[in-house]
C-alpha positions as CSV (number, residue, x, y, z in Angstrom):
1,M,12.3,5.9,8.8
2,K,14.0,2.3,9.2
3,F,10.9,-0.3,10.9
4,G,12.5,-3.7,12.5
5,I,9.1,-5.5,12.7
6,L,9.1,-9.0,14.6
7,S,6.6,-11.4,15.1
8,D,5.6,-14.8,17.8
9,I,8.0,-14.9,20.0
10,H,6.5,-17.9,21.8
11,A,7.6,-16.5,25.2
12,N,11.9,-17.5,23.7
13,Y,13.6,-15.8,26.0
14,E,16.9,-16.2,24.1
15,A,15.4,-16.0,20.7
16,L,14.3,-13.1,21.3
17,S,17.7,-11.6,23.3
18,A,19.9,-13.1,20.1
19,T,17.0,-11.1,17.6
20,L,17.4,-7.5,19.7
21,E,21.1,-8.3,20.0
22,A,21.3,-8.5,15.5
23,Y,19.3,-5.9,15.3
24,K,21.4,-3.1,17.0
25,S,23.3,-3.2,13.7
26,E,20.4,-1.9,11.5
27,N,19.5,1.4,12.8
28,I,16.0,0.9,13.3
29,D,13.9,3.9,14.3
30,R,11.2,2.3,15.6
31,F,9.7,-1.6,16.3
32,Y,6.1,-3.2,15.6
33,C,5.2,-7.0,17.1
34,L,2.7,-8.5,14.9
35,G,1.7,-11.1,18.3
36,D,2.0,-14.2,20.3
37,T,4.7,-12.7,22.7
38,V,3.4,-15.7,24.9
39,G,2.7,-19.5,24.3
40,Y,4.5,-22.6,24.3
41,G,7.6,-21.0,25.0
42,G,9.7,-20.7,29.3
43,S,9.6,-17.2,30.1
44,P,6.4,-15.7,29.6
45,N,7.2,-12.7,32.0
46,E,10.7,-12.5,30.1
47,C,9.3,-11.7,27.1
48,T,6.3,-9.4,27.1
49,E,8.4,-7.3,29.8
50,I,10.7,-6.9,26.8
51,I,8.5,-6.2,24.2
52,R,6.5,-3.7,26.5
53,D,8.8,-1.5,27.2
54,L,11.1,-1.7,23.8
55,V,8.4,-1.7,20.9
56,E,6.0,1.5,19.2
57,A,2.6,-1.2,19.4
58,T,1.9,-4.4,19.2
59,I,-1.3,-6.5,17.7
60,L,-3.0,-9.5,19.9
61,G,-1.8,-13.0,18.7
62,N,-4.2,-15.7,19.2
63,H,-1.9,-16.8,21.9
64,D,-2.3,-13.0,23.6
65,A,-5.7,-13.8,23.5
66,A,-6.0,-17.1,24.8
67,V,-4.2,-16.5,27.3
68,A,-5.9,-12.9,28.1
69,G,-9.0,-14.4,28.4
70,R,-10.1,-13.1,25.5
71,M,-10.8,-15.9,22.6
72,D,-12.2,-19.7,23.6
73,Y,-9.3,-21.9,23.0
74,S,-11.3,-24.9,24.0
75,Y,-10.8,-26.8,21.2
76,Y,-6.9,-25.9,21.3
77,Y,-5.4,-29.4,21.7
78,E,-4.2,-30.4,25.1
79,A,-0.9,-29.3,25.6
80,A,-1.5,-26.2,24.0
81,R,-4.4,-25.4,26.1
82,N,-1.9,-26.6,29.0
83,A,1.0,-24.0,28.3
84,L,-1.7,-21.3,28.2
85,D,-3.5,-21.7,30.8
86,T,0.6,-22.0,32.8
87,H,1.5,-18.7,30.9
88,A,-1.6,-16.9,32.1
89,N,-1.3,-17.9,35.9
90,L,2.4,-16.7,35.5
91,L,2.1,-13.4,34.5
92,T,2.3,-10.6,36.4
93,E,-1.0,-8.7,36.7
94,D,0.8,-5.8,34.6
95,S,1.5,-8.3,32.1
96,M,-1.7,-9.7,32.2
97,E,-3.3,-6.3,31.7
98,W,-1.2,-5.1,28.8
99,L,-2.3,-8.4,27.0
100,K,-5.9,-7.2,27.5
101,N,-5.3,-4.2,25.6
102,L,-3.6,-5.2,23.0
103,P,-5.1,-4.3,19.0
104,Y,-6.2,-6.9,16.4
105,S,-4.3,-4.4,14.0
106,I,-2.7,-0.9,13.2
107,E,-2.7,0.9,10.2
108,L,0.6,3.3,9.8
109,N,-1.2,5.2,6.3
110,E,1.5,7.5,6.0
111,F,3.8,5.0,4.6
112,G,1.4,2.7,3.5
113,L,1.6,-0.1,6.2
114,H,-0.7,-2.8,8.0
115,L,0.3,-4.5,10.5
116,C,-2.3,-7.7,11.7
117,H,-1.2,-10.8,13.7
118,G,-3.3,-13.3,10.8
119,S,-5.8,-12.5,7.7
120,P,-6.8,-9.2,7.2
121,V,-10.4,-10.1,6.0
122,R,-11.6,-11.6,9.5
123,L,-9.2,-10.3,12.1
124,E,-10.5,-11.7,15.3
125,E,-10.3,-15.0,13.4
126,F,-6.6,-15.6,13.1
127,E,-6.8,-17.1,9.9
128,Y,-3.3,-18.3,8.5
129,I,-1.6,-16.6,5.4
130,F,0.7,-19.8,3.7
131,A,-0.8,-20.4,0.2
132,P,-1.9,-18.3,-2.8
133,E,-5.3,-19.4,-2.5
134,Q,-5.8,-17.9,1.2
135,A,-4.2,-14.6,0.1
136,R,-6.5,-14.4,-2.9
137,E,-9.2,-14.3,-0.3
138,C,-8.1,-10.7,0.3
139,L,-9.3,-9.4,-2.8
140,P,-12.3,-8.6,-2.1
141,I,-10.8,-5.8,0.0
142,Y,-7.9,-4.9,-2.3
143,D,-8.2,-1.2,-1.8
144,R,-8.3,-1.0,1.9
145,L,-5.1,-2.8,2.5
146,G,-2.1,-1.0,2.9
147,H,0.6,-1.5,0.1
148,I,1.8,-3.5,2.3
149,T,0.4,-5.6,5.1
150,L,2.7,-7.8,7.5
151,I,1.5,-10.5,9.2
152,G,2.4,-13.0,11.5
153,H,1.1,-16.4,13.1
154,S,2.4,-19.2,10.5
155,H,5.2,-18.7,11.4
156,L,6.7,-18.7,7.8
157,C,8.1,-16.8,6.2
158,K,6.1,-15.6,2.9
159,V,5.6,-13.2,-0.1
160,F,2.5,-12.8,-1.7
161,A,2.1,-9.2,-4.5
162,L,-1.5,-8.8,-4.8
163,T,-3.8,-6.6,-7.9
164,P,-7.3,-6.5,-8.0
165,T,-7.4,-9.8,-9.8
166,T,-4.3,-11.7,-9.2
167,V,-2.2,-12.9,-6.6
168,E,1.6,-13.9,-6.9
169,E,3.9,-15.9,-4.7
170,L,7.3,-14.4,-4.7
171,P,10.4,-15.6,-3.0
172,P,10.5,-15.2,0.4
173,V,14.0,-12.5,-0.2
174,D,14.8,-9.0,0.1
175,F,12.7,-7.0,-2.1
176,V,11.8,-3.4,-3.0
177,L,7.8,-3.0,-3.4
178,E,6.5,-2.0,-6.7
179,P,3.9,1.3,-7.0
180,D,1.2,-1.2,-8.8
181,R,0.6,-3.9,-6.6
182,K,0.5,-4.2,-2.7
183,Y,1.6,-6.9,-0.3
184,I,1.5,-9.4,2.0
185,V,4.3,-10.3,3.8
186,S,4.6,-13.0,6.9
187,V,6.8,-12.2,8.9
188,G,8.3,-15.9,10.4
189,S,8.8,-16.5,13.6
190,V,11.1,-15.2,16.1
191,G,10.7,-17.8,18.5
192,Q,9.4,-21.1,16.8
193,P,9.9,-20.5,13.6
194,R,8.1,-23.4,11.0
195,D,10.3,-23.4,7.9
196,Y,12.8,-26.2,8.9
197,D,15.9,-23.0,10.0
198,N,16.1,-23.1,13.5
199,R,17.3,-19.9,13.6
200,A,15.0,-17.4,15.0
201,S,13.7,-15.0,12.3
202,F,12.9,-11.2,12.0
203,T,12.7,-8.1,9.5
204,V,13.8,-4.8,8.6
205,F,11.2,-2.5,6.6
206,D,12.6,0.7,5.4
207,T,9.5,3.1,4.6
208,D,11.8,5.8,2.7
209,K,13.3,3.3,-0.3
210,K,10.5,0.8,-0.1
211,R,12.8,-2.3,0.8
212,F,12.0,-5.0,2.6
213,E,14.8,-7.7,4.5
214,F,14.3,-10.7,5.7
215,K,16.6,-11.6,8.7
216,R,17.9,-14.6,10.5
217,V,20.0,-14.9,13.9
218,E,21.0,-18.0,15.5
219,Y,20.3,-18.3,19.8
220,D,21.0,-20.0,22.3
221,I,18.2,-22.7,21.7
222,E,19.9,-25.3,24.4
223,T,18.7,-22.7,27.6
224,A,15.2,-22.4,25.6
225,A,14.1,-25.7,25.6
226,D,16.1,-26.6,28.8
227,K,13.7,-23.8,29.8
228,V,10.8,-25.4,28.5
229,L,11.4,-29.1,30.3
230,K,11.7,-27.1,33.7
231,A,8.3,-25.1,33.1
232,K,6.8,-28.7,32.6
233,L,5.7,-27.8,29.0
234,E,4.9,-30.6,26.7
235,R,8.3,-32.1,25.9
236,N,7.6,-31.5,21.4
237,F,7.6,-27.7,22.3
238,A,11.4,-27.6,23.2
239,H,12.3,-30.7,20.7
240,R,11.0,-28.7,17.7
241,L,13.0,-25.8,18.4
242,F,16.2,-27.8,17.0
243,I,14.9,-28.6,14.1
244,G,12.5,-25.3,13.2
245,V,9.6,-26.9,12.6
C-alpha cells in the first residue's frame, strides 16, 4: 500500500490544496496527518474540514491541543497565543469536537509504522526530535518503536537510523528501510516549512517496498500570507512563509 503522510498544515489552505493536487499522481491508498492542522495561518476551518474528510487518522499536535483546551499554552509567546485564541473562536463546533478527540499516537503494527507528533518518549510533552541527541532519548524504548516512526512538530525533514545502541543521522532524501535498523523520520511541514525551502513538504511511504519518499510542491504563498494579515494575526507569520523559516 502507499500512504500519504503529511503534517503541520497550520491553517494554510493554499499549501494544503497544492499538496493534495500533487498527491494525485502518487496513487495513494491512505492518508495520515501527524498533527497541527491549526495555528499560525488564516484558514483553520477550511483546513480542518479537508483533513477530517481526507485522512484515515490524524494525530493530536500541540497547536491542536491548545486550541481544543487540552493543554496549558500560557507560556507560549504572545503572537502564538493570539493565533490559538483566534482559531479557538473561529472553529466550528464539529471541528472543535474533532480536535478534542484526536489521539496522541497511532500504531499500525501490521506495517511496522508508528505515528506521533513529537517524540514518542513522552507523547503529551510534544518534545522535538531534530538532532541526534534528541533521537538518542528513544533508545531506551527501542523495542517498542515501529520499524519506522513518523513525526512532525519541528517543521524540518530529518531522518535518524537507530540500532539498540546507536543513532545515525541520514540525509533527508528518499530511502529504503533496512531490516536491522529502525527509523525516526520527521516529515516536514505542509503549511510552514522551516528549512529555508518555502515549498510545502509532504511524504509518501510504500509499505510493500519499504520505501520512504520526501516531496515538495510550490503553492500560492501570496494568498496564504494575505489571509494571515486579514485575520489580524502576527505579520511575521505571513512573512516567514516567503523564506521558509
